[in-house]
Steps between C-alpha positions, in 0.01 A plus 500: 500500500639842403564778751213702348261209532604449862440870576159496334396187684605644836310825445189323376507268798487801730225669295276195477557362851181399682278591206394157384127450452302180466498304176191475282423363154722260310578626150614310195812642336416810300134506594388861458853633522592314819805272467684258725846648447651842437671384184178363350316822581771729362539299179123508448496875551793540260324297230186707554692826478652403166145486366367796695778734386368483142140565602337834426426775750136409448573151633680644801199724564268198483721318751482791744128548450443130570667544840286800583178331397590169661611629839231768542230271645755322721641790701289442810597133503868579447505755784345246737747229404800730539384594849440137596838380374722788615312617809603857420300813426130549431268374229374848412852632439594197293203554270615858442855386430376233259285754317803726477714220354236392252367832374781752554797305362626640167506262204617542140395866497817565698723383213479794260791500255721809464607627157770749408557623145765715335712544189690186593194276495266363764547357848230310686506384862270211580445288809595135466451213746774358718372142456407293805485712814544341841273680746520451877173591672430591865252361749375853577362560148505153344227491235510876455864466393429200276224691319684833466830343398330268253324793332815713474735220397265345245429844358875523434499167313667300778390181666524461877621244751352584840704397803222547752541548873444175694281692747244559223579215262153347474314813392796615287517166318125513445537849352762375253264220399223749441730721291568204273135403484390851399783552249459166326127555470556845345791442258587130514848552649635293790767556764538875465493497880650206692597384847573175684296284734720542806692824542815461705838651580664270248245588231545873546877456487477290184278757333738787576795327332310325219660587163163549329379759750579829329411740779406495869230700673507467876231630734633393838753566771830684447702180515323339204511828306876519557551148371298579187716806442823297512362209294643631175151538352289808442348562844207714605476505876267637763703571809419585858302804606414677823276787385477807725197730498606859565253753639608862525331793677335626178313174433128442512534298820154345483557375146849378587367298793228344286736410216771356723266282706310376195816417308707355787210276602431390139552123475647518851806688372653218292544724196867597469382852412291544815585764758729327750568803722382862531740791546311811611603853587469573870233778477242269336607161635247477785212613280598246236500219754161610636350500151660165416327356806176647371557317169536161671857484629574385854771689689720292729642730766626267773875441465464143625237428233726646233782278621269197491390579144859537390622178659198308373514613137878496445687170519835434666655525154369855473244418231121554508322200648309300239234441766393864469582602142175597331290436812242758603548754779255335737675163471834665582358695795327189634821299469688772691221506763450874448151624586317709241150613412316491170649337191837662432644439153844647565737515798698821552755601762755775555864396479845633421631476144739217585237269649485151349137547396608807302809375321370152410243431227240323714221418248236519772260775615736658753606853407731699731480879507831688522509867597718748306592855601432659162484419129873451455516265798193316370655447157836392644325252730288361215810452287673317784217262588419425134840337499620615159270247333353766268177298489200707612435810707215747547451853623201692628561868450352820362841645418618435142861582585496240778332244271757548224793489739373180662437334162852583380676394819303178555551399134267201531337294225160605634435836665145584609386852584197557725357155447512135609808317376293216355403750230862476383439135408189579294248383762190715462566530125767765554711422196678186380536212744832467678521146635868466415698805610862473399713742698839323528518440125360840408180425309269645765134410452494246218285488186500277191788704355716405799493136389638563152834587345517827306611410150635753249435440131701707252425545131705759311254472212185466709294185538382479140464145365677406177458183296825381351513278193788314339 
């Protein structure tokens, strides 16, 4: 085994640890895009791509439309199954994320050719497929990622091997089957989207180094993203994030409180774009907290309770406890034996900027509030706690100078102004979907164009066709 393979296996082992789910359904090899081995799946996808690459844009459009029509009546079922299998988030949020993936993801319309003309002839830039793309999907957005990535990658003329997360393998595998069922019914093509029966560390490792995988797209932890980036293949990676929400003294405090609570509580905070901490200027901090409580947040004030929450939700290794990732606020409060009234949907507490709950991406509805002296201190603190990930940040402000300065300094792939950060992913039909956000590799929020190579065609005499005869 090569050094690279050993590194990949080690990282994947850490990423996938304790995420196995129960087995269901025995598949025959190649049944609806599901194969027994990685090699069989990749070779099938490669054979399919060699046919698909010569298909018209009209055929690609029919493929994408078949996914939209086929999955539309199944969204409620899919949301329920994701919740049952992963135990994370809420059904209502998952339906919204699925709608976003299905209806807001750009297809072939994103692939407009560019043409330049001059005395020296004509140049055209077009967008060509990579080939077979290996896509690693997360347990936090399993089917959403399968749908969105399938639409974008197929729009680009690629085929896709999905290396699905073991923690959501049953519903993810089912989604791949459905993709094949819908596509074959619409255009007669098979294996444009493939996976294997039993995802594993070894399978993910084999996929990453397979010679017929032309590009890697990884939505997962920083370790797996790093291994994709050093694989020698084209890599598009979504790295870590720890999004701060900044609130300055010029903000509409009531609107800021509403947006932050709604967005941080959405799907129990498992979105990587969700507000993970609030940094507020001192003059408006208390009012912000009061209004956040009014919007459904529960303020933990007792230092012993804060200590209990911290010790309970962070493991000895310093990582968020899987027992509480994506769980609702009431479950976490009950587990910590903290008394509360009503039905809180978010837990908030005041802490210093270096507190573990601030500097770690927790993926659960616990949002610390950090006090800043003024705008400059607020921005410096937000930069520090975001951890130089350049992933997502937001600001609530009525001062355009402050907004522009924060946007430039944070330099994140997504920057939301006076709104909930889930709007930056397209939820609520606020622009193109952003299920794969590639900050380490520089693509930002991905579209169909991201999954193509930009090809330059030169013709000194133009593209006129001549018939030559002997």
